C-alpha positions in Angstrom: 13.4 -0.9 -14.6 10.3 -3.0 -13.9 9.5 -3.7 -10.3 7.1 -6.5 -9.3 5.7 -6.9 -5.8 5.2 -10.6 -4.9 3.3 -11.3 -1.7 2.9 -14.9 -0.6 3.7 -16.6 2.6 5.0 -19.8 1.0 8.7 -19.3 0.4 9.1 -22.1 -2.2 6.1 -21.0 -4.2 7.3 -17.4 -4.1 10.8 -18.2 -5.2 9.5 -20.4 -8.0 7.3 -17.6 -9.2 10.1 -15.1 -9.1 12.0 -17.4 -11.6 8.9 -17.5 -13.8 8.3 -13.8 -13.7 11.7 -13.0 -15.1 10.3 -14.2 -18.4 8.3 -11.0 -18.4 11.4 -9.0 -18.0 14.9 -10.6 -17.3 15.9 -7.4 -15.5 12.8 -7.0 -13.4 13.3 -6.4 -9.7 11.3 -8.7 -7.4 10.1 -7.3 -4.0 8.9 -10.1 -1.8 6.5 -10.0 1.2 5.3 -12.9 3.4 2.2 -11.3 5.1 -0.3 -8.5 4.6 1.6 -6.0 6.8 4.8 -6.4 4.8 2.9 -6.3 1.5 1.2 -3.0 2.5 4.6 -1.5 3.4 6.0 -2.5 0.0 3.0 -1.1 -1.9 3.4 2.2 -0.1 7.2 2.4 -0.5 7.2 1.3 -4.2 4.0 2.8 -5.5 5.7 3.0 -8.9 5.8 -0.8 -9.2 4.5 -2.2 -12.5 2.5 -5.0 -10.9 1.6 -6.6 -7.6 0.8 -10.3 -7.2 -0.9 -11.1 -3.9 -2.0 -14.4 -2.3 -5.4 -14.0 -0.5 -4.6 -16.3 2.4 -1.6 -14.8 4.2 -1.0 -13.9 7.8 -2.6 -10.7 8.8 -5.6 -11.1 6.5 -8.2 -10.1 9.1 -6.0 -7.8 11.2 -4.6 -5.8 8.2 -7.8 -5.6 6.3 -7.0 -8.1 3.6 -6.9 -7.6 -0.1 -9.4 -4.7 -0.1 -7.0 -2.6 2.0 -4.1 -3.3 -0.3 -6.2 -2.3 -3.3 -7.2 0.9 -1.7 -3.6 1.8 -1.0 -2.6 1.8 -4.7 -5.7 2.4 -6.8 -3.5 3.0 -9.9 -1.3 -0.1 -9.6 -2.4 -3.3 -11.3 -3.0 -5.9 -8.6 -3.5 -9.5 -9.5 -4.6 -12.1 -6.9 -3.0 -15.6 -6.9 -4.9 -18.1 -4.8 -5.6 -21.7 -4.3 -9.2 -20.7 -3.5 -11.4 -20.9 -6.6 -14.8 -20.0 -5.1 -16.6 -17.9 -7.8 -18.1 -15.5 -5.2 -14.7 -14.8 -3.8 -13.3 -14.2 -7.3 -16.2 -11.7 -8.0 -15.6 -9.9 -4.7 -11.9 -9.5 -5.5 -12.6 -8.2 -9.0 -15.3 -5.9 -7.7 -12.8 -4.5 -5.2 -10.6 -3.4 -8.0 -8.2 -6.3 -8.7 -7.1 -6.5 -12.4 -7.1 -10.3 -12.4 -7.5 -13.5 -10.5 -5.2 -16.4 -11.3 -5.7 -19.9 -9.6 -2.4 -21.2 -8.4 -3.0 -24.5 -10.3 -2.8 -22.7 -13.6 -0.1 -23.7 -16.1 2.9 -21.3 -16.2 2.1 -20.3 -19.8 -1.4 -19.3 -18.8 -0.2 -17.4 -15.9 2.3 -15.5 -18.0 -0.3 -14.7 -20.6 -2.6 -13.4 -18.0 0.1 -11.1 -16.5 1.0 -9.8 -19.9 -2.6 -8.9 -20.5 -2.8 -7.1 -17.2 0.5 -5.2 -17.8 -1.0 -4.1 -21.1 -4.0 -2.6 -19.2 -6.4 -5.5 -19.5 -8.3 -7.6 -17.0 -7.8 -11.3 -16.6 -10.9 -13.4 -15.8 -10.4 -17.1 -15.0 -12.4 -19.4 -17.2 -14.1 -21.0 -14.2 -15.6 -17.6 -13.3 -17.3 -17.4 -16.8 -18.5 -20.9 -16.5 -20.1 -20.3 -13.0 -21.7 -16.9 -13.7 -25.4 -17.1 -14.6 -26.1 -15.4 -17.9 -27.7 -12.0 -17.2 -30.6 -10.6 -19.1 -29.6 -9.1 -22.4 -28.4 -5.5 -22.0 -29.6 -2.6 -24.1 -27.8 -3.0 -27.5 -24.6 -1.0 -27.7 -24.0 1.4 -30.5 -21.4 0.4 -33.1 -19.0 3.0 -31.6 -19.6 1.7 -28.1 -19.0 -1.9 -29.3 -15.6 -0.7 -30.7 -14.7 0.9 -27.4 -15.7 -2.2 -25.5 -13.6 -4.4 -27.7 -10.6 -2.1 -27.1 -11.2 -2.1 -23.3 -11.2 -5.9 -23.3 -7.8 -5.9 -25.0 -6.4 -3.7 -22.3 -6.0 -0.5 -24.3 -5.8 2.8 -22.4 -8.2 5.7 -23.1 -5.4 7.4 -24.9 -4.7 4.5 -27.2 -8.4 3.9 -27.9 -8.8 7.6 -28.8 -5.9 7.3 -31.2 -7.1 4.1 -32.8 -10.7 5.1 -33.2 -10.1 8.8 -34.1 -11.9 10.4 -31.2 -10.9 12.4 -28.1 -10.2 10.9 -24.8 -13.2 12.7 -23.4 -15.4 10.9 -25.9 -13.8 7.6 -25.0 -14.6 8.3 -21.3 -18.2 9.2 -22.3 -18.6 5.9 -24.3 -17.1 3.9 -21.5 -19.6 5.4 -19.0 -22.5 4.6 -21.3 -21.2 1.0 -21.7 -21.0 0.6 -17.9 -24.6 1.9 -17.5 -25.9 -0.3 -20.3 -24.3 -3.4 -18.8 -25.1 -2.3 -15.3 -21.5 -2.5 -14.1 -19.0 -0.2 -12.4 -15.6 -1.2 -13.7 -13.7 -2.7 -16.6 -13.5 -6.2 -15.0 -17.2 -6.4 -14.6 -17.8 -5.0 -18.1 -15.6 -7.6 -19.7 -17.2 -10.4 -17.7 -20.8 -9.4 -18.5 -20.1 -8.6 -22.1 -18.6 -12.1 -22.6 -21.5 -13.8 -20.9 -23.9 -11.9 -23.2 -22.0 -12.7 -26.3 -20.8 -9.1 -26.9 -17.2 -10.3 -26.7 -15.7 -13.7 -27.5 -14.8 -15.9 -24.6 -11.1 -16.5 -24.2 
C-alpha cells in the first residue's frame, strides 16, 4: 500500500492534489499536514511512505527549521517540493539540501504526474526554468564510456542494483563510477550531477 505525505497549508490545493495523486495509485493513502510541525510528525511516524510533497511556504517555516529539517528527518524518503516560488537560487538550495525534485505549482497536471513518476522510480526532477537560468559551467573532464553509461542510468532514476544488473558490473563498481562522476562534475549528489551534465551537453535536456 503506497502512502504519500502531502504538506500544504492551502486546503483546497491539498484536496485537489490528493485527487490528482490517485492517478499514481488508486489505492494510495494520503496523509495530510498543514504546517511544518505536523509535516515533521507525519514523516517520523510514517517513515515508510513512498513519497512526501512539501510546500515551502507553510506556517512554522522558521520556527521548525523549514525544508532542510524535514529532509534531515527522512534522508531515504523521496521528498519533492511544490511551491509558487520559482526563484532559481531557492530551487538550487532545495535540491542541494537533498530534495529529489522541485515542481512549480503552476505546472500542468500531466507534467506534475510525470515528474512524480520519475522521482518514484528513483530519479530527480529538475524544472526547465532551472536549466534555463543556470550559467553553463566550464567543461568537465571527459567521462569514460562506462561512466557515461552510469550517468545516463542515474538520470533515468535507476538504483545502483539495477544499474549493476543492466551494465554487468557489481554494485561496488557502480558506486565507484558514481563517485568519479561526482568528482569530475564537481557535485555532491544526483540532482546536481544531472543538472550539470545536462548543462554541459552530457545528457539531453528534458
